[in-house]
C-alpha positions as CSV (number, residue, x, y, z in Angstrom):
1,M,130.5,109.3,119.3
2,M,132.2,105.9,120.1
3,S,135.7,107.1,119.6
4,R,136.3,109.2,122.4
5,R,134.6,107.5,125.0
6,G,138.3,104.6,124.0
7,H,136.8,102.6,121.9
8,I,139.3,101.5,118.6
9,C,137.1,103.0,115.5
10,Y,138.2,102.2,111.9
11,H,136.3,104.6,109.3
12,Y,136.5,103.1,105.5
13,G,135.3,104.9,103.1
14,N,136.2,107.9,100.4
15,E,138.8,110.1,99.8
16,G,138.3,113.4,101.0
17,S,136.4,112.1,104.5
18,V,137.3,113.9,107.4
19,V,137.4,111.7,110.9
20,P,138.0,112.4,114.4
21,D,141.4,112.3,116.3
22,G,142.4,109.1,117.2
23,V,140.1,106.9,114.3
24,E,142.1,106.2,111.5
25,H,140.5,106.4,108.0
26,I,140.8,104.0,105.2
27,T,140.6,104.7,101.7
28,L,138.9,102.8,98.9
29,F,137.9,105.8,96.6
30,S,139.1,108.0,95.7
31,E,136.9,111.5,95.1
32,K,138.8,110.8,90.7
33,E,136.6,107.3,91.0
34,R,134.1,107.9,93.1
35,E,133.6,111.4,90.4
36,Y,133.7,108.9,87.7
37,F,130.3,107.2,88.9
38,F,128.6,110.0,90.6
39,G,129.2,113.4,88.7
40,A,130.5,116.4,89.9
41,H,129.8,117.5,93.5
42,N,126.1,119.6,93.9
43,P,124.9,120.6,96.8
44,N,122.0,121.7,95.7
45,Q,121.2,118.0,93.6
46,Q,120.8,114.7,95.3
47,Y,122.3,111.5,94.1
48,F,121.3,109.1,92.2
49,I,122.2,105.4,94.0
50,N,120.8,102.5,92.9
51,W,121.4,100.2,96.2
52,D,122.1,96.5,94.1
53,W,124.7,94.6,94.5
54,S,124.9,94.4,90.4
55,E,126.6,97.9,90.3
56,T,130.2,97.9,89.5
57,Y,130.2,100.5,92.2
58,W,129.5,98.5,94.3
59,Q,131.5,95.6,93.5
60,R,134.4,97.7,93.2
61,Y,133.8,99.1,97.1
62,S,133.7,95.6,98.4
63,Q,136.6,94.5,96.7
64,Y,138.8,97.6,97.4
65,A,137.5,96.5,101.2
66,K,138.2,93.0,100.9
67,P,142.1,93.6,101.8
68,E,141.6,96.3,104.4
69,L,139.0,94.9,106.7
70,A,141.4,91.3,106.3
71,K,144.2,93.3,108.0
72,R,142.4,94.5,110.8
73,C,139.6,92.3,111.8
74,R,139.8,89.6,114.2
75,R,137.0,87.8,116.6
76,G,135.8,90.0,119.0
77,D,135.5,92.8,116.3
78,F,132.2,94.5,114.8
79,I,132.1,95.2,111.5
80,C,129.4,98.0,111.3
81,L,127.9,98.1,107.6
82,I,125.1,101.3,107.2
83,T,123.6,98.7,104.6
84,A,122.7,95.3,104.0
85,P,125.6,92.7,103.9
86,S,125.2,91.8,100.1
87,L,126.5,95.1,99.1
88,Y,129.7,94.4,100.0
89,R,129.1,90.7,99.7
90,T,132.6,90.3,98.1
91,A,134.4,91.9,101.8
92,I,132.0,90.5,104.2
93,D,132.0,86.6,103.2
94,Q,135.7,86.1,103.8
95,F,134.0,85.7,107.2
96,P,131.9,82.9,107.7
97,G,129.3,83.6,109.3
98,A,129.6,87.5,109.9
99,Y,126.4,87.8,109.6
100,S,124.6,85.1,111.0
101,D,124.0,83.1,114.5
102,V,126.8,81.3,114.0
103,C,130.3,83.8,113.8
104,Y,133.3,82.7,113.9
105,G,135.0,85.8,113.5
106,P,133.9,89.2,113.6
107,M,130.5,89.9,113.1
108,A,128.7,92.4,110.6
109,V,126.3,94.3,112.5
110,E,123.7,96.9,110.4
111,Y,124.2,99.5,112.9
112,G,121.8,101.9,111.6
113,V,118.7,100.2,109.7
114,G,116.5,103.0,108.0
115,Y,116.1,101.0,105.5
116,Y,114.0,97.7,104.2
117,G,115.9,95.5,103.2
118,V,117.6,94.4,106.1
119,E,120.4,91.4,106.1
120,S,122.1,90.9,109.2
121,N,120.8,88.4,111.6
122,Y,122.6,92.0,113.9
123,R,120.7,95.3,113.6
124,C,120.2,98.1,115.4
125,F,116.6,100.0,113.8
126,E,116.3,103.6,114.2
127,S,113.0,103.2,115.4
128,S,111.0,100.8,117.2
129,A,108.1,101.4,114.9
130,L,110.6,99.8,112.2
131,R,111.7,97.0,114.2
132,E,108.3,96.0,114.4
133,Y,107.6,96.1,110.5
134,F,110.2,94.1,109.8
135,H,109.4,91.5,111.7
136,G,105.2,91.6,111.5
137,M,106.4,91.1,107.6
138,Q,109.0,87.6,108.5
139,N,105.6,87.1,111.1
140,N,107.8,86.8,113.6
141,R,105.9,86.2,116.9
142,S,108.7,85.6,119.6
143,E,111.5,88.3,120.9
144,Y,114.9,88.2,118.9
145,N,117.8,89.3,121.0
146,N,120.1,90.1,118.7
147,D,118.4,93.1,117.3
148,A,117.7,96.6,119.1
149,V,116.0,100.2,119.1
150,I,118.7,102.6,118.6
151,P,117.6,105.8,118.3
152,N,120.2,107.9,115.4
153,Y,122.5,110.4,117.8
154,F,123.4,113.9,116.8
155,D,126.5,116.1,117.4
156,V,125.0,118.9,119.9
157,D,127.4,121.4,118.6
158,E,126.6,121.3,115.4
159,F,122.8,122.5,116.1
160,D,125.1,125.7,118.8
161,L,126.3,128.8,116.1
162,S,128.3,130.5,118.3
163,K,130.6,126.8,118.0
164,L,130.4,126.9,114.1
165,K,131.7,128.6,111.1
166,M,130.0,131.6,109.5
167,P,129.4,131.3,106.2
168,S,130.8,134.0,103.5
169,H,129.5,138.2,104.5
170,E,126.7,137.9,101.4
171,K,125.5,134.7,102.4
172,M,124.8,135.8,105.8
173,Q,123.3,138.9,105.1
174,R,120.9,137.4,102.7
175,L,120.1,134.6,106.3
176,L,119.5,137.9,107.8
177,N,117.9,139.6,105.0
178,L,115.8,136.2,104.9
179,T,115.1,136.2,108.3
180,N,114.4,139.1,109.5
181,M,110.2,138.7,109.8
182,P,108.6,135.2,111.7
183,Y,108.7,132.6,109.4
184,Y,108.1,128.2,109.2
185,L,111.0,125.8,107.9
186,F,110.9,123.2,105.3
187,L,114.0,121.3,105.6
188,G,114.7,118.7,103.9
189,R,114.5,116.9,100.3
190,V,112.5,118.2,98.2
191,N,110.2,115.8,97.0
192,N,106.7,114.9,97.4
193,D,106.6,111.5,99.6
194,K,108.8,114.3,102.0
195,G,105.2,115.9,102.0
196,V,106.4,119.3,100.4
197,G,103.2,120.1,99.2
198,V,101.4,119.4,102.3
199,A,103.7,122.2,104.1
200,L,102.9,124.6,101.1
201,D,99.4,123.8,101.0
202,I,99.5,125.3,105.1
203,A,101.6,128.6,103.7
204,K,98.3,129.0,101.1
205,D,95.9,128.6,103.5
206,L,97.3,130.3,106.5
207,G,99.2,132.6,104.4
208,I,102.2,132.4,106.5
209,R,106.0,132.5,105.1
210,L,108.2,129.5,105.0
211,I,111.3,128.2,103.6
212,I,111.8,125.5,101.9
213,A,115.5,124.0,102.6
214,G,117.3,121.5,100.6
215,A,118.1,119.2,97.6
216,L,116.5,119.0,95.1
217,Q,115.4,116.1,93.6
218,N,114.7,114.9,90.5
219,G,111.0,113.5,88.5
220,Q,109.7,116.3,91.3
221,N,106.8,118.4,90.5
222,F,108.1,121.5,91.9
223,D,109.9,124.5,90.6
224,P,112.1,127.0,93.1
225,N,110.7,129.6,90.8
226,S,107.4,130.0,90.4
227,L,107.1,130.4,93.5
228,P,104.6,132.6,95.6
229,D,105.6,135.4,97.5
230,N,105.2,134.6,101.3
231,V,107.4,130.5,99.9
232,I,110.9,131.1,99.2
233,Y,113.3,128.3,98.4
234,W,116.8,128.7,100.3
235,G,118.8,125.8,98.1
236,S,121.0,123.1,100.3
237,A,121.8,124.2,103.9
238,N,125.4,123.6,105.6
239,L,125.7,123.3,109.1
240,Y,125.9,127.1,110.1
241,E,122.7,127.5,107.7
242,R,120.7,124.4,109.2
243,A,121.3,125.6,113.0
244,Y,120.6,130.1,111.2
245,L,117.4,128.4,110.1
246,L,115.7,125.6,112.4
247,S,117.2,127.6,116.2
248,N,114.9,130.9,114.3
249,C,111.8,129.1,113.1
250,I,108.4,129.1,114.5
251,A,108.3,125.4,113.8
252,S,109.6,123.3,111.2
253,F,107.5,120.9,108.7
254,A,108.1,117.1,108.5
255,P,104.9,116.0,107.0
256,T,106.4,112.8,105.5
257,H,103.8,110.0,103.7
258,Y,105.9,107.3,103.8
259,R,106.4,105.1,106.6
260,E,109.1,107.5,108.4
261,P,112.3,105.2,109.6
262,F,113.8,107.5,112.2
263,G,113.0,110.7,110.4
264,G,116.5,112.9,111.6
265,V,114.8,116.7,111.0
266,S,112.4,116.2,113.5
267,V,114.5,116.2,115.8
268,E,117.2,118.7,113.8
269,A,114.5,121.3,114.8
270,Q,113.9,119.9,118.7
271,L,117.9,120.1,119.1
272,C,117.7,123.6,118.7
273,G,113.9,124.4,120.6
274,R,112.0,124.4,117.6
275,P,108.5,121.6,117.3
276,C,108.6,120.0,114.2
277,I,104.8,119.0,112.5
278,T,105.1,115.7,111.2
279,T,102.4,113.5,110.3
280,D,100.8,111.0,112.7
281,H,102.5,107.1,112.1
282,A,105.4,105.5,112.1
283,C,109.2,107.5,113.6
284,F,106.9,110.5,114.1
285,I,104.9,108.8,116.9
286,E,108.3,108.0,118.9
287,N,110.1,111.3,117.7
288,C,107.2,114.2,118.3
289,E,104.9,114.6,121.0
290,A,101.3,114.4,120.3
291,Q,100.0,118.3,119.7
292,W,102.2,118.5,116.5
293,R,101.4,115.0,114.4
294,C,98.4,115.5,112.2
295,A,96.3,113.4,110.5
296,S,94.5,116.2,108.2
297,H,94.9,119.4,106.6
298,M,93.1,120.9,109.9
299,E,95.0,119.0,112.0
300,F,97.9,120.5,110.4
301,I,96.8,124.5,111.0
302,E,95.7,124.0,114.6
303,A,99.6,122.4,115.0
304,T,100.7,126.0,113.0
305,K,99.0,127.7,115.0
306,L,99.8,126.3,118.3
307,A,103.2,126.3,117.2
308,A,102.9,130.3,117.0
309,T,102.1,130.5,120.9
310,L,105.1,128.5,122.4
311,T,107.4,131.1,124.5
312,H,111.3,131.2,125.7
313,D,110.7,128.4,127.7
314,D,108.6,126.4,125.9
315,H,111.8,126.3,123.3
316,V,114.0,125.9,126.0
317,K,112.2,123.0,127.0
318,I,112.5,121.3,123.6
319,K,115.1,121.5,123.5
320,E,116.5,119.5,126.8
321,K,115.0,117.0,126.4
322,A,116.1,116.7,122.9
323,F,119.7,116.7,124.4
324,S,118.7,114.4,126.7
325,K,117.0,111.8,124.3
326,W,120.1,112.3,121.5
327,S,122.6,113.7,121.8
328,F,126.2,111.6,122.1
329,D,126.2,111.5,125.6
330,A,122.6,110.2,125.6
331,V,122.9,107.0,123.1
332,A,126.4,106.0,123.2
333,P,126.1,103.3,126.4
334,Q,123.3,102.3,124.4
335,Y,125.1,101.4,121.7
336,E,128.1,100.1,124.5
337,R,125.1,97.9,126.0
338,Y,123.9,96.5,122.3
339,F,127.9,95.3,121.4
340,S,128.4,94.1,125.2
341,R,124.8,91.7,124.4
342,L,126.3,90.8,120.9
343,F,129.9,90.7,122.6
344,S,128.5,87.5,125.7
345,L,127.5,84.8,121.7
346,W,131.8,85.0,121.5
347,G,131.3,83.5,125.6
348,D,128.3,81.9,126.5
349,G,125.8,83.4,125.6
350,W,122.7,84.6,127.5
351,Y,124.6,82.8,129.8
352,E,127.2,85.0,129.7
353,K,128.6,86.2,133.5
354,R,131.8,87.5,132.8
355,S,132.6,90.7,132.5
356,L,133.7,92.5,129.3
357,E,137.0,93.1,130.6
358,Q,137.4,88.7,131.4
359,L,135.5,88.3,127.9
360,A,138.2,89.9,126.3
361,L,140.8,88.6,128.2
362,E,140.2,84.9,126.4
363,K,142.4,84.0,124.0
364,E,140.1,82.6,122.1
365,L,138.0,84.7,121.7
366,L,140.8,86.9,120.2
């Protein structure tokens, strides 16, 4: 999203990571080392990761990242973290003040906060619901201008079947056979807190056809081999399968029980022109229209019936609105505005009047 707009981007990650042209990838974990900690890849099973610095894999990952960051990072650069800085402490602590209000070198930004252990003073929350929850927990009643709310962003080409690689003939035939009758979709981790039980209850009461797609999570009371005839478990869905299942369903379900920070599946459905029927709290207040948000079994029943009445024009309008809110073109300028604000902290902060170009030319900032 950012490199194609002219920004210089580096990716620090695992061997085999796929990055776009113009982005340099720096391998931290080899595939052999990743497999040592987490086992062989299984698309139908969720990995267990303990988000705790005491784990060897976090310490080793941070150790590997330290010299690589030192080679490339300087004042005026942003180190974008997808978790709290303490999980990378060996790498980040070499830059004093990287995530405090006194930043001497590069700045460590939690750029996609969809979790609760926030540490950096520079962070982008995925929803207003999560930011206000965080500030409420901190008893913060005043404004704070070093954080922002920026939604997750999506490559719309990943939801265009004409631009995706088709699966094998056998897999495609299975898709066609599965979707030759009207159906609803539950897409996501198949566990209790994601609300798969709600979807099953609706399928039972209305007798609708329900396809469940997603990885199984250990310890959940869900047996894919003992489902009623009107419920089918697909398994994990790749890009094409996800786009196909979403584009052809009547509606998708995301009845999450916990306070979902963003709920990407609700957006993915809309990018395919389909409504997502959700619970009525947290991020869904921002991402979904009121008629699709439910707080009782009866409301879920009513929304499920309503989805079946939508026309082709209705589906087109849903897709167009989703593109205008969550595509690369819609979200990238929000990040540029936010990073420009942070960049001014190396200048005069709130009172900075110089342009980014002028600031970048100042030697003391480089």
